[in-house]
C-alpha positions as CSV (number, residue, x, y, z in Angstrom):
1,X,90.5,99.7,92.7
2,X,90.4,98.1,89.0
3,X,93.0,97.1,87.0
4,X,93.0,96.1,83.2
5,X,95.8,95.4,80.8
6,X,94.6,97.7,77.8
7,X,96.6,98.2,74.4
8,X,98.1,101.5,73.7
9,X,96.8,103.1,70.6
10,X,99.1,103.7,67.9
11,X,100.2,107.4,67.4
12,X,99.8,109.2,69.3
13,X,100.3,107.4,72.4
14,X,97.2,107.1,74.7
15,X,95.3,104.8,76.9
16,X,91.0,105.0,76.2
17,X,89.8,104.7,79.5
18,X,88.3,101.1,80.7
19,X,84.8,100.0,80.8
20,X,83.4,101.2,84.5
21,X,85.2,104.2,84.3
22,X,83.1,107.0,86.4
23,X,84.0,110.6,85.2
24,X,84.6,112.8,88.2
25,X,84.8,110.0,90.7
26,X,87.4,107.7,89.1
27,X,91.1,108.3,88.6
28,X,94.4,106.7,87.2
29,X,96.2,105.4,90.1
30,X,99.2,103.3,88.6
31,X,100.3,102.0,85.0
32,X,102.4,99.2,84.6
33,X,104.5,98.8,81.6
34,X,106.1,96.5,80.6
35,X,103.6,94.0,82.3
36,X,105.0,91.1,84.1
37,X,108.1,92.4,85.6
38,X,108.8,91.2,89.2
39,X,108.0,93.9,91.2
40,X,106.2,95.5,89.0
41,X,107.4,98.7,86.7
42,X,105.3,101.6,86.9
43,X,105.0,105.1,85.2
44,X,106.2,107.6,87.7
45,X,103.0,109.7,88.0
46,X,104.7,112.8,86.3
47,X,104.7,111.2,83.1
48,X,101.6,110.2,82.2
49,X,98.0,112.3,82.6
50,X,94.7,112.3,82.2
51,X,94.0,114.7,79.1
52,X,90.6,116.2,77.9
53,X,90.1,115.5,73.9
54,X,86.9,116.3,71.2
55,X,86.7,112.7,71.6
56,X,86.7,112.3,75.2
57,X,89.0,111.7,78.4
58,X,92.2,109.4,77.4
59,X,95.3,109.1,79.6
60,X,98.5,110.4,77.8
61,X,101.7,108.3,77.7
62,X,105.4,109.2,77.9
63,X,107.3,109.1,74.6
64,X,109.3,105.9,75.8
65,X,106.4,103.4,75.7
66,X,106.2,102.1,72.6
67,X,103.1,102.6,70.0
68,X,100.8,99.4,70.4
69,X,102.4,98.2,74.0
70,X,100.5,96.2,76.4
71,X,100.0,98.9,80.0
72,X,98.2,97.7,83.3
73,X,96.3,100.4,84.4
74,X,95.0,100.8,88.1
75,X,92.1,103.2,88.7
76,X,89.5,103.9,92.0
77,X,86.2,103.3,91.3
78,X,83.8,104.9,94.2
79,X,82.1,102.0,96.6
80,X,78.1,101.4,95.6
81,X,76.3,100.5,98.2
82,X,72.5,100.1,97.4
83,X,69.8,97.3,97.6
84,X,71.0,95.3,95.4
85,X,75.3,96.0,96.1
86,X,77.6,96.1,98.3
87,X,81.2,96.6,97.2
88,X,82.3,97.5,100.8
89,X,84.7,94.8,101.7
90,X,82.9,92.9,104.8
91,X,86.1,93.6,107.1
92,X,85.6,97.2,106.8
93,X,82.2,97.9,106.9
94,X,82.0,98.6,110.7
95,X,84.9,101.0,110.2
96,X,83.2,102.5,107.4
97,X,79.8,103.0,109.5
98,X,82.0,104.2,112.1
99,X,83.6,106.8,110.2
100,X,80.2,108.2,108.6
101,X,78.9,107.9,112.5
102,X,81.6,110.2,113.4
103,X,80.8,112.9,110.3
104,X,77.1,112.9,111.5
105,X,77.7,113.3,115.3
106,X,80.0,116.4,114.2
107,X,77.6,117.8,112.4
108,X,74.7,117.1,115.3
109,X,76.8,118.9,117.7
110,X,77.7,121.6,115.4
111,X,73.7,122.5,115.1
112,X,72.9,122.1,118.8
113,X,76.4,124.3,119.8
114,X,74.0,127.1,119.9
115,X,70.8,125.8,121.8
116,X,70.3,127.2,125.4
117,X,68.5,126.3,128.7
118,X,64.6,127.2,128.5
119,X,63.6,130.2,130.8
120,X,60.3,128.0,131.3
121,X,60.9,125.8,134.4
122,X,58.5,123.6,133.5
123,X,61.5,122.0,130.9
124,X,63.7,120.1,132.6
125,X,66.3,119.5,129.5
126,X,69.6,121.3,129.7
127,X,70.5,121.7,125.8
128,X,73.7,123.5,127.0
129,X,75.3,119.7,127.5
130,X,73.8,118.0,124.2
131,X,76.7,119.3,122.1
132,X,79.7,118.5,124.2
133,X,77.8,114.9,124.5
134,X,77.7,114.9,120.6
135,X,81.2,115.6,120.0
136,X,82.1,113.2,122.8
137,X,80.4,110.4,121.0
138,X,81.9,111.6,117.7
139,X,85.6,111.3,119.1
140,X,84.7,108.0,120.2
141,X,82.8,106.7,116.8
142,X,86.2,108.3,115.1
143,X,88.7,106.7,117.7
144,X,86.8,102.9,117.5
145,X,87.4,104.0,113.3
146,X,91.1,104.2,114.0
147,X,91.0,100.8,116.1
148,X,89.6,99.2,113.4
149,X,91.6,100.4,110.6
150,X,95.0,100.3,112.6
151,X,95.8,103.3,112.4
152,X,97.5,105.7,115.2
153,X,96.7,109.6,114.6
154,X,99.9,110.6,116.8
155,X,101.9,108.7,114.1
156,X,100.3,109.7,110.9
157,X,101.2,113.3,109.6
158,X,100.0,114.8,106.6
159,X,102.6,115.2,103.9
160,X,104.1,119.2,103.0
161,X,106.9,121.1,101.7
162,X,107.8,124.3,102.4
163,X,109.7,126.2,99.7
164,X,111.1,129.9,99.6
165,X,111.4,130.5,95.7
166,X,113.8,133.1,95.5
167,X,111.6,135.2,92.9
168,X,112.2,139.3,92.6
169,X,109.6,141.6,93.6
170,X,108.5,144.3,91.5
171,X,109.0,146.9,94.2
172,X,112.4,145.9,94.9
173,X,111.1,144.8,98.9
174,X,110.5,141.6,100.4
175,X,106.9,139.9,99.0
176,X,105.6,139.8,102.5
177,X,106.3,143.6,103.6
178,X,104.7,146.6,101.6
179,X,106.5,150.0,101.7
180,X,104.3,153.3,100.6
181,X,105.4,154.7,97.5
182,X,106.9,158.1,97.7
183,X,106.1,160.3,94.9
């Protein structure tokens, strides 16, 4: 995550994207306006949006932000791990490695799940147990990842909402029911 105080452009109100922005990989996470308040005043996420323009992407601001106002933009950046740079914090490196190992072990378990034992008696390898072994190793790596980050998978629940919009059907019947037409 990075943040930067940027000046809103005069009419129309928008923020130019900052240096270091990676199209397709970066995303705005918060806009603080006015800056300097304790606690910080963030613009609600539904009041601003990333807008495509012919000159390039910009962040459109709500009307109540005055022209030329200073806003603080916080955005996400992808981590870089290569021969010269490593942006993953040292305290999180083992957790990231455990998660990557879990993903790879799940793939190996899926790849070996169809293996069968050889009909040749001289082949003493039992291929039928390799997929469950890799799957168990993946579970262990994932558990280590959760332990390192202090995540309790039983308490983490996905956010969701269920709605039942009262929209009329063009057939006068319920939307999930199909009744044949009578001519």
